[in-house]
Every structure is written in C-alpha cells, then in structure tokens.
Phi, psi and omega in degrees: 000135176266142177248122182245139170284149179241178177283346181271127182301129179078002179258127177232153180253125176263116181245116181286151175271117183261125177254112185222162174204198185289345179275341184143211180214165173217139176212152174263113184270344177208134174218124186305319181299317181297308183294324179294319176303335181264001178079017179269157179303144174247087183290327182200179189280314183199149176225137184235155178226134180219155175219134178246141180289155178305134176094350179281132176269126182249156169084012177259000000 
C-alpha cells in the first residue's frame, strides 16, 4: 500500500497496489503495520480483496 501526502495538514491518501492480469486482480486493502505506522487503529492483521474473471478456476 502506498501512502501519499496531500495538501491538507494531517490528511494522507492510502492507495492499494492492485496486481492484475486477464484472470482478475488481487489487492491488499488493509495491513496493520501500515496503519500502525500512521497512528491509525489496527482492527485486525490484514484484509485482501480479489476478483476472478468468469471461467477462471481458483483454489487448485
């Protein structure tokens, strides 16, 4: 996850890194270490989001 400064004091933009190809995409939407470094609540360790294109077999 990339952390970008903004022109507003104390406001940062958290931009997830999206890894994708013809099968779909995967991204990490929350990571406790990143949020902890910014002084934000660490509700859980990690959260991911993925999407598979129609016809893709997953989990093999």
